[in-house]
Each structure stands twice: as structure tokens, then as C-alpha cells.
N, C-alpha and C positions, 0 to 999 in steps of 0.2 A: 661517415657517409659514405655511402656506394656511388661513387664517381662515374662507372661505367652503365650503369641502369639508364632507361630511359622515361621520365616521369608521365603517367597517363594522364595528371592534373597537377598545376601548381597555383598556389595562394600566395598572392606578392603585394608588397604595399599595404600590409596590414599589422597591426598591432595584437601580436598572437601571443597568449597568455599559455605555457607548456608547463606549468607547474613541476618543473624539473630545477630544483637548486641549485645547480650548477649551472642551468643556460635560462634563467627564468621567462625571457621572452624574447622575441625572435619577429620579423616582419616577412616571410616566408615559409611556407612548405612545400614537399613534393609528396605526391600519392604515385603507387604503383601497386596493381591487382588488390585493390581495396586496403592496403597498409602503406602507413608513412615511410616514406623512404627516404627523408632528410628534414632537417629543421635547420634555419639560419638565415643569414641575410639575402635579400634578392639577390647580388651578382652571385653568389652560390649556389643559391637554389636554380637560378636561371641556368646555369650550366647544364641541370638536366633536362632540358626541353628538348624535344625532336619536335620533327615537323607535325606528327599526330596529335601534340602534347597540347591539352585545352588550358588555358591559362585563365585564370580568375584574377581582375585586379581590384583590390580590395579595399582602394580608396582611403586609407587610413584606418576601417574600423576593426573592431575587435573582435577578437576569436576567441573562444573558451572551447575549452576539453565538454565534451557532452556532459551533460548532468545524468547521476544515478539516483534513482527514487528508491530508497531501502523499504518501502512499505507498500505496496500497491495492489490491486485486485484486477489486474489486464485480464487473465485469463476468464474469469468470470463477466467483469464489466464490458470484455471487446464482444460479448454475443449478445449482449442487449443494446449496446450503443446506440446503433442507427436507430433505435425507437425512443430515444430521449429526448425530451425539449431539453433545450441548456439556460437556464437562466444566469449564468456566470456574467457577473459584472452588467447585469440591466442596473439601469439607477433607480426607476419608479415600478410602483408596485401597478400603475396603468400600463406600462409599457408591457410588463410581463401578462398581464392581462388579456392583452391585445394580441401577443405572441400566443397566448394559450389558446384563444379564439379561433385564430389562425390553424392554428396547428387539428385543432377538432375538425374544420370544415375538411379537411383531406385525409382524415386518418378513417381508414374502412373497417368495417367490424371483421371480426371481433377483438381489434386491438386495442389497445389500452391507450393515452396521452399519458408520457410519466416524466416527471421531472423528480430525479433519483440526486438528490445532494447538490451541492456546487453553489450555494446560495444561503442567504440569512437576511433575516428583516431587516436588518440593518443596514444593509446596502439600500435599501428603499426610499424614496424620500418621506414616503408615506408611514417610515419607522413600525411599519406592521406585514402581518402575513394576509392572504386572503382570507375572508370568509367561505366557508361551505354554502351557504347561499349565494356567494358571488361566483363561487366554481359551478354551480349547478344551473345558476344563469346563461353561462357562457358553454356548458355542457350538459344538456339536459339529457341525454340519450349516450353519449361517448363514455365510457369509463376513465376517469382521471385520478391519477394516484402521485401525491407530492408528499415526496421526503425530505423534511429539515432537519439537519443533521443527523444527531443520532437520537433525539429526543420524542419527537411524533411523525405522523404521518396525516396528512389530510386528503379522506376519500370522499368524491361525488355521491350521489343518491345511484346513479347508475353504477359506479365501483364496488359499492355495497352490493348490490344485487348480483353481481359478476361473482364476487367471491361468497355469498350467501350468508354473510353476516345477519341476523336476527336478534331478537329480543332473546331469545334461547342459548344462543354463543356461549357459552362460560367465559370467565374472565381468564385471560393466559397469566401463566406465573410470571412474576415480576413486571405485569404491563397492566393496561387500563384499557377497555374499550367505552368509551365516553357514551352516555344515553340520556335519553331526553326523560320527561317526568312518567312518561308509559313504558319506559323500560327498553326501547328501541335503539338503536345504535346511533349517533349522530353525522358518524364520518370521521372524528376523531380520533384516532390512538397513539396513545402514549407509554413510552418507555419508561418504566419506574423501580428500577435504571434497565431491565432487560431489554433489548431490543427485537428481541426474538419475535417478539408478533408484527413488527413491521418488516422484518426479513421474510417473514414466513407468507403475510400478507402480497406483498409483491413476487412471491413467486409464483403465486397462485394466477399471474397473467401469460396469456398466453407466449409462446417463445415463435422464434423465427426458422425458416426451413434450414436448413443445415450449410447450403452456400450463400444463402442471404448473410449466415452467422459468420461464414467465411469474409466477405465483405466487411461487414459491421465491425470487427475484430482490426481488419486493415484500417478503417477510418479509425479506428481509437488510437491506436498505433502511431498513425500521422499527427494524430490530434498533439498527443506526446511529444513528435518531431518538433512539431511547430514551437512547442513551449521549452524547446532545447534537452530535451529525457530524451537519452539514447543506450540507459542500461534502467533495466527494474528488477527488483525483487518481488514475487508476486507470494503474497501471505496465506495463499489458498483461500479458503472461505465457507460459509454454509452454503449449503445447497451445490457444492461444485466436487463431486466424487471423483476419484481416480479410479480408474483411468477413463471412464465414460465421457464426463464434461470436460475432458481434455484433448479431443479428437479434433476439435477445429483447430489450436494452437500446433499440437502436433503435427498436422497436414500442412499448415504455414510453412512450419521448420523443413518440413521434409523437401517442400518445394524451393525455399530458400526466399519468402516472401517475409521474413521476420524484419523489420526495419528497428527495433528495439533488442538488445540484449536481454533476455530472461531467463533466470534462476527463479525456480519455482520449487513451494514446501507445500508438504502434503500435510490437510488437516482432516483429523477424525470428523467421519460424518453422522454416528450412532451414538448415543449416548448408553452406555451401561455394554458397549461392544469396543471400546476404545483401543483396546488391548489386543483383539482380534484384526482392526485393522490395522494397525502396526506391525503384527505378525506378517500379515498376507503382505504388505507392502516393503518390508524390509526382507522378504523370502523373493520377492520379482522386480524391484528396484534398486540399484547399487548407488551410494553418494557419489554423486559428481556425474553420474549417467548422461550421453549427451554431449553438446560441444558449446565451442564458445558462445553459439546464439541461443542456445535452448539445454537448459542442464537443470537436473535435481539439485536440490540446493537444503534438503533436509525436514525435517517436521515441523509441525506447527503450523499458523500462531493457536490452534488449539490444539491441546495433548489431551486433556481428558474435561468432561463437561462440568464434573465438581470442583475445576479449578478455573472456571470461566469466570474471567473479567467484564465489566462493561464499560461501554463507551460513553455513558454518561455520567462523568466524574463529578458534576456537580450534586448529584444524589450520595448519599451513605452506602456503604460497601454493604451486601447483604452478607451474613455468616455462611463460609461456605461448611459444609456437611463434615462430619467429623471422618466421613471415608476418604477423603481427599488424599490425603498423603498416602496412605495404602496406594490406590488406582492411579496415581500421578507415579508411583515409586514405579509398579509396575509396568508401565509405558516408559519410562527415562531409563531403565534396566534395559529392555529389550532395545531402545535406541544406541545407547551405550554399549552394548556388547557387539552391535552391527556398525559403529562407528560413524553412525548418523550425528551431526549436529541439530538443533533444535530452538525455536525461538517460543516465547510462552510470550502472550499479551497479558500485562500486567499494570492496571491501571493503579489498584490500590497499593499499601503499605502491607497490608495483613494479606494480601497474596502473594507477593514476592517474598515476602519473609519466610511464609511457611513452604513454598517453593524452595527455597535456597537450602532449608533444611532438609529436604529430599536430594534434592542434587548433590550437597556435600556428602551424606550417608551412601547416594551410590558411587559417588568417586572413592570413597575411601576402598570399596571394592573393586572397583573398577577403573583403574588406572587413565587420566584422561587421552594423554598422549597427543595432544594436540586438537584435540576434540574440542569444538564451539558451543557454545549457547548465545543466545540474542533475548534480551528482554525488551519488548516494545510498550512504546506511550509511557509508563512511571508518572502519569501526571499528578497522581495524591499520594507520591511517596515520600515520606518523612526522614528526618535524620536516623543514621543507623550506623552507628559504630561496634556494634558486637560483630568481635572477632569469629572467625568459622573455629569448630572443633576439629578441623584437621588441616593438615599440611596441605593446601587445597592452591596449585599457583601453576596451573596450565595458563596458556593464551587463551583464555574460557571465553569471552563473551565480547559481545558489544552491545549497543544498544540504540535508541533510535530517539528522538525526540519532535514533535509535532511541528510541523514548519509554520514560524511566527508565533508562536506562543510566547505570553509573555507575563507577567505577574503571579503572585503568590497564590498558590494553590491549583496552577492551571499548567505549569512546566514541571516537564519530566529531565531526568538527568541520568548521566550514562550509569550504565550497567559497566563494572568492572572489565577491561580488555586482558586482564593478568589475573585475579583470582577473587574469590568469591567474599574474602575479607574484606576487599573494597569496593566490593557490590554493596556490601553493609553501610558504606558510607553516604550511599547518597543521601543530598540535601534536597529540603526545599528551599526554593530561590523566591527573590521580591524581585525582580528586576531583569536584565538581559542576562543570558544564559552562560555562566562563568565556566565557559570551554577550556582556556588554557588549566583551571585549577583542577578539571575532570582529567584532562590529558596527562596533567602531570601523576596523576593517581592511576592512569593506566587504563585510561576510558577510549575506547575508539565508539566515537559518536557519529551517528550520520542523521541527514534531514529527510523528513519523508511528507506526503501530500495526503498522505490517507484518512486524517481526519481534520482537513481543513475544509472552510466554508466555501473556497473557492481555490480552482486549481494550481494555479500560480502564487507562487510567495515571492518574498523579497530572496534574494539570494546572497549569502555573505560567502566570504572568503574561508570561513573554517568548513565551511560546505564541501570545498573540493579539495581542500588539504591533505586528505587521507586517501581519500576514493580513488584519485584516478593516478595513484602510484604501481596498481596492477600494470606488469608487463602485457598482459592482454589488452591494453586500451593503444597499443601501436596500431590497433585493426582500426579501419575507418568504419565510422557505419554504412552500411548499403542506403542509399537513398536517393 
């Protein structure tokens, strides 16, 4: 502890969880120049106070390190956050529809009213979603788009007119535009299981001007801060091309206005041109380029479209094309040669098994030497005890499990942190996540909210244990 410096801020009379096994709890902390200066008891920390020190009495309240959400879409989501109506935590459909009616009344043309996830029919007392007739009744002229999880979207008649869907619109691959007896779209779009029709439809809506997008992204980050999130990994996303769609977040970073630390992955945008994307990006972007608040984090979660998995894991996995391995190998080889880590969205057993074969093949020719990969989701991955074909033992990967997932068939487990042979040992479970077993197998697990129906999920101690050992956490978030 630096006993000569004077603290800018002191928090005292609290119950502070440090995640330092040698000093797991404290009653006070001192902060100077945005970094923790000292942690200890009230008397030793108060010795660092000066005439200008701001002293905050916690009154016995608990203090936790900020949470890191390892799978978000802040960069894309921030551009539209101010345009979204949120139904998070609304207890009745009647209240939700009243919110919709009031939002329609103040939404100017040509803007839409959007409810983009964050809710499920099970939260409503009525235990159902609104009908399209009910939506039309409250919004006869203003386009309304409701996205429910990853399985469907509801569009009113005005939204159908805005996007131009008619009886002549072809069915999307892996999706469905439901139609009436005359073949006209009803307004219900279904992912079966490909949610591209949902995303592509939402992308047809009007966007905000640049300055409004700056404001919208700041509001989104503040909402994350309100929920205790101070660090995120942005997994890229469709309709989020680099560098064009990163101009807003880059400007906020350049001006010191980020209130979450953000590590971003680059997500290929053009089916059939994935290799071209990553050749261009690896030539212009250096791994970890940036600073502690905003920096590059590798590739993914889409590496090649032929290996793409889908979010509605209640549906069976469509067969991946035979070319999948060749296309994935081309991209993984580029990433390995440039020392880029990568993340792969893998919901199904079929996907991760075939992808691992590719990873092992590349590894035999390009030693990992500390390179990581990250297997995301894994909701429907079954037991695998097949050993890898080669000695593949770098500190390769972490994984994530959707926050709050429970029950057989809907929970994913850890990819191996040590070796692909252990990643093969991913198992289906029928109860609480056996994290200790996964940790003993070398898995570095983390939690995320990307597929949750609500933004806030129960926080458990294992979510904090590994995440906050990074020395960079000595820095205090700017709020």
C-alpha cells in the first residue's frame, strides 16, 4: 500500500469482496487517478485521506467488483438502444400493450417502434404474446416490430408495408413467413431454426443520425453499468461491418466516454467471401490493438457461414454442407498464422465436433504457442470422450454458458481451457452446472446474457472467481 499518496475517493464502512484469496474481504478502499490505491480496514485507509478527498460511507453495504459479460453485442445494440421499447420485467401483457400504445403516440414517422428481445410470454400474467390484431389496433399506421427470443418476430400491417413483404416474397432459407389462405404475409416470421429472416427484417428499419447514435450508445452503456456490468466482450454480429459500423464506438473511445471496458471480435459479413474478410482484417488490425478500455479481441463469432449455428436450439440442427471443413480451415489457418484467437458460435454437437477436427488439423502444422479459442453457447452438446489425434495442449480456449440456463438439453458446458481432448469431454447435464468438475478438467467458464430473455440474471460466486484476477482490474471504471 502506498502510504504517501492522497486518495481522491475513499469508500469505507462497507463489506467489500476483493476476490483476492489472500485478503478476501475488506471494509474500505482508496482510489486515486482512476485506480485502486489501497484496500484494507477503515483506519488504515482513512490515513490516506486529504482535505479534498471525497469520502463515501457505505453504511455496511456490500461492494463487488464490476461484472464482465463475455458475450454481448454492445457495438451494434448501442446504435439502436434509444429506439427500443423495453418490456424487461413487465408483469402483464396489458401493461406491455399500454406501453406500446403510449410509445406509438410519440414516435414520429418514419421511425418504428421496436421491442427487441428482453422479454418472454412466460413473464406475463396472461402467459401469451400479443396477437397481430391487437398490435394493429394500437398501431394502425406506425410500424411495430416485436422480436421474441430467437424464434419469432411479430410485425403489424404498417411494418409489413414498410419492409415490402407481399405474397410474392419468397420463403427465406431456414425460416418462414407465415401466410393467410390467400398467400399474404400475416406478420408472423419464424426461425426454423435460422433467425436470419428476423435480423434481416429488423435491419430494414430506419437508423439514427450519427450524433444520436453516440447518445444511444452512451445510454446503453449506462444501463449496463446500472446492472453492475463494467466490462464486456462484443461478439460482433450480422450487419456490423468493420470498420464502418465501428465509427461510433471508436469516437466514444477516442474521447474517453466509454463506461464499460470493451474487447471486440470481428465477425465476417459476406457469405462466400469470409477468407477475403479475414485476409483484409489481419493485414490492417493487430491483435489487442487499442487500450484497456477498447481493444481488438480476435475473430468471430462467425468465422464462415457454412459453419454457422443457430440460436433456437429446440429445433434440430440442419446438416452443414460438405464444404464446411475446407472453408473453415482456410479461415482458421489465416487466424493461426497471424496469432489471432477466435470464438465460434456452436450450439450443436454436430458443429463443435466437426470444427474441432479442423482446429486440430491446423494445430498440427501451426503450433498454438498460447493462442486461444473460445467455444460459445454449447447448449446441445452431448458427451464426447474421443481423444484428439495429436498432442494438442496449449491454453486454448474458454467457453460460455448462457446465464440462468438449467435443465437437460438447454445448458451448455465448458470448452477445454487446456486441450481439445478435454473439449471433447463436454457433457450434457440435468441440473445445476457442475462447474467444479469442469474447472478440474481445465475449463475456463464464464457467464453471459446474450441469449437471456431478461438482461439481469442471478449472479453466482463462480461467475466472479476467475474473471477478476486480471491485473487490469486494478483500474476503476470511469462513471
